[in-house]
N, C-alpha and C positions, 0 to 999 in steps of 0.2 A: 501412242498405241500401245498397247499390254504384248507379255510375250506371250498368248496364247494366238493373239491378232495375229504379231508375228508369223507365229509358225503355222497357221491356218495359210498364209502368203506365200510360203516356202515355196522349191521349189519340185513339186508331187514328185516328177519322174527320179528324180537322185533319192528322195527319200524310198519309193521300191526298190530302185534298185537299189539303195547301200543293206536292206532289207534280207532282201532275194538272193546277195551275194554273200552277206555273210553265211546264211544257212547252208549254201553251195560251197561255200569256201569250206566250213566245218565238214561237210559231209567230203569235202575229196580229201581233206587232208587226212580223215579217217583211215583211205581207202590208201591213198598214195602212201603212210605210213606202213600200213598191214599188206598191199601187195607190193610194195620195191620201187614201180613203175614210173618212170625218170615224168613220162606226158604227164604220166596224174599229176606228179610235184607241180611239175608247170602250169598245168592249168587250175591248181591249184593257188600257186604264188598270183598266180591273175585275177583269179574271185577274191584273196585276199588285198590285193591294192586296191582293184577296186571297189570293194569292202568301206575299208579305210578313205580312198577320194570321194566314192557319193557322199558317206558322213560327211566329208570336208565341204564340199561342193552345198548340201542337204543346209547347213548350219553358213556358212559364206550369202547360201540365198537369203535365210531369215533372217540377217544384219545390213543385207542390200535393201530392204524394204524399209527400213528404217525413216519415219521424217525428217526431210533437212532442217538442221537445228543455225543455231545464231553463226557457230565454227563453222558449221559445212553446211553453206547456205543451196551446196547446190545436189546434198543429199551424198547418199552411198551406195550406190548403183556401183561404182568400180570397184566395192568388197570382194564382191561376188569373183572379181577379175585373177585377186591374189589367192584368194582362195584357190582358187586351179592351179595360179601354179607352185602353190603347195604342190596339190594331187600329183600336177606334173613329175614332180622329183620325185614323189610314191612309189611313183609306175615306174621315171628311171630305176631307181634302188633297185624297184621285184624286177625287171627286166635282165638288169647285170648278173645279177642271183642267175635268173633262170638261166641262163646263156651257157654260166659256170657251169652249173650243173649237166646240162646239155652236152657239154664239149667231155666230160668226165664220164657222161656215159658213153659215149662215141668209144673212149679208151678204155673205159672197165662194162661193157656191155653187161646186164643182168638180166636174169629171166624170170618176169612177172609173173604173181599170183594174184589167188584172189579174181581170175577174170571176171565172171557173170557181178560181183560184189563192184567190178570198174567199170565194165559197160552200163549198170544199171542207175550206177550217179552220173553217168558221163552222160548220157541222154536224155536224166531227166534237167540236169544241167544247161544241157540245149535248150532244152524246151523251155526253162525257169528263164534265160541269157532269152531266148527268141519271142519271151512275153512281154519281158521288161524293153526289148526291142523295140519292137510295137508298142509300145507302149510310149514311147521316144517321140516312133516314127507320127504316132495322134497329135505330141503334144505341137511338134516340129508345124506339121501343120496347122495344126491351132495359133497358136504362137505368130506364124506369119500368114494369116486370116489367107489361106487357100481354099477352095471348095475341091476336097477329095474323098470319097468314098471308097471302100473295099480294096482292090488290092490297088488297086489307084495312087494311094497312100504312096507308098514305098517310091516310086519314082516323083512325085511331087515331093516327101520328104526330102531325099538326098538333092533335088535342085533347087531348095530352099532352107537347106541347114544353114545356111550364114547367116539367117534373118531369124532364127530362132535365138535362146537365151542362153547365157555361157554355158549354165550348167546342165540344159537338153543337148548342148552342143558335147557337152562331154562324155554323156550317157549315153548318146548316141554314137557316137568315134570307140569309146568303151565297149558297149555290149556288141558292135561289129567283130570285133576282135575278140571278144570271148565266145560268141558263138562260133565262129569259125575256130579259134582254138580249140574251144572243145570238140568241134568236127576233126581238128586233127588228132588228138588227142585219142579218140574215139576210134579212128582208122589205124594210129600205132598201138593201142590196146589188138584190135581184131587182130593185125596183118602180123605181130607180134608172138599171140597166140594159135596163129595158123599155120609159122611158115616157121623159118631159123634164121629170117633177117632181122636181127636183135638191133641195129644197129639203127633200126629207123625209132627205136625209142629216144633216142638221142638226137637226134635229125630233129624228130618233132617239136625234140624241147627247146634244141635253139629256134625252130622256127617260130613257135609261139611268144620265146624273149622277143624276136626281130620284131615280129607282129605290137609288140607291144610295147618297142620305142617307138614305132611309126606314130601310133596313136599318141603318145608322149609329144613328137616334135610336132604333129599337126598341132594340139591341144594347146600345149606351150605357144606356137605362135599365135594363133587365135589371141590367147588371153594377152600376150604382149600387147599387140597392136588395139587390144582393147582397154590398156592399160595407159598407153602414148594417148590414147584417143582417136572413132574413126566416126567417120560418115557417118550419115544417115543412109540405105540403099534408097535408089533412086526411086522407088516407088512410094516410098514414103516421103520424098520431096516435092514430088509431085502430087499426094497427096495433102500435104500442107500448103505448097502453091495452093493447091485446088480448091480449099478452104479461105481461104485470105482475099482470094482472084472472086470468089463468089461474091461476096457483098456489093451492096448496090453505091457505097461512099469509096472502094475501092479501083484505085485507075491499074494501078502497075505493084509490082515487088522489084524495090532497088535493089535492096542485099536480101539473102537468105543464107543460112547455116544451122545445119542440123547436126546436133556430134550426138553418138552413142553411148548413154550410160549403163552398162549392164543391159537389162532388156528393154531400158526405157529410151527414150529422146529426149534431151533438151534444143530449142527452139532461140536462135536469136537471130533478128533481120529490123530490115526498113521495109514500112509499105508508106507510098506514093497516095495522097490523102486526093478528093477531087478537089477543085479551086476554090474559094470563096466561102469556107468552115468559119467559125470562131474556132478560136482555142478552146475552150469550152466543148465544143461538137467535135472535133476533133480527139481529145482523150477522152469522151463518151465511148467514139469508136474505139480507138485503141483495147479500153477496157474490154468491150463487145469483142473483139476480134481476136482477148486473150481469153476469153471466158471458153468460144466457142471451140480453139484450139485444144485448151486441156478441161476438156469433154469427153477430146479420144483419153481411151486407156492407156494407150503407149505415148502420151507427152505429158511429160512432170515437169515442164518447167518453160515459162515461156518469156523473153523481152523483146518487148517491140519499140523499134523507132518510130515517129511519124514524120513524112515531110510530107509536101505542098507536089501537088504531078507536075515533074516538067518537060513535061509535053513529047518525052524521047521516053521507046520505048527499054525498057531497061531488063525486062528479065524473058529471057530467052532459053526456057529451060531444055532446048533440042540440041544447045548447045555447052551444056552442064555435065560434065562427066560421069 
């Protein structure tokens, strides 16, 4: 697969987020330097972290689409988890610097200038981050194969975020924090301009820093689980089992294990076939079942064993966790 074909398969949410946050970070950085606003500085740091992270994650999502090789027969799906872990470290570092700046502003409050510049940039940032967040929500719904339109996309995205690809989850969590952070910064800029409560600048900066820590922990945990190897969601297991049991020659499923690799799944199991088949017939059925499963775009690897029906019902999905 060529480079251009791989790039087209990369996660579009992370690419859009990287480009959008690069522009927002540059604008916020200029505004922070001109105005001295700590909240604007914190918001700029967050946008820098987001832009770097999402650039890393897009690169990882491209590499994860590489076809399996002889040396790496199960493919490169978990590469994206490694890139997301690098992104988490960047967020932690930026969060640390942001919290330090917040405490500095609490000890030494400053009067920010260029109110209208800060106001305009933060308002634009909220709109851009909100648009990126909306795009990530739509991507979650698409990847989870859930039917939702209009405002129903919002609750559907929150319910199904765990079933989306790692880069989509990272964009979703980061842009929730980005939108909240820009909103906090905007509130701080307005309040400090209209009142003498200058400490709100430092408080907002610290809160933004802790929001960054929270998203780093959440994304870090999700990707640690992904690196270890995590079972597919129950509905994916049910879908695979349904495809196998729908075949007229399949009597039961003896074992079934489905492992999530990045945004795709590897299926490993044993099926029980009707009694009396020749080895050649059973072999043909196995390859037919494998082809059916691989026709699902979410499944990239299938290993099936075949057994003769033992007359005992082994597959009882209601007992699986």
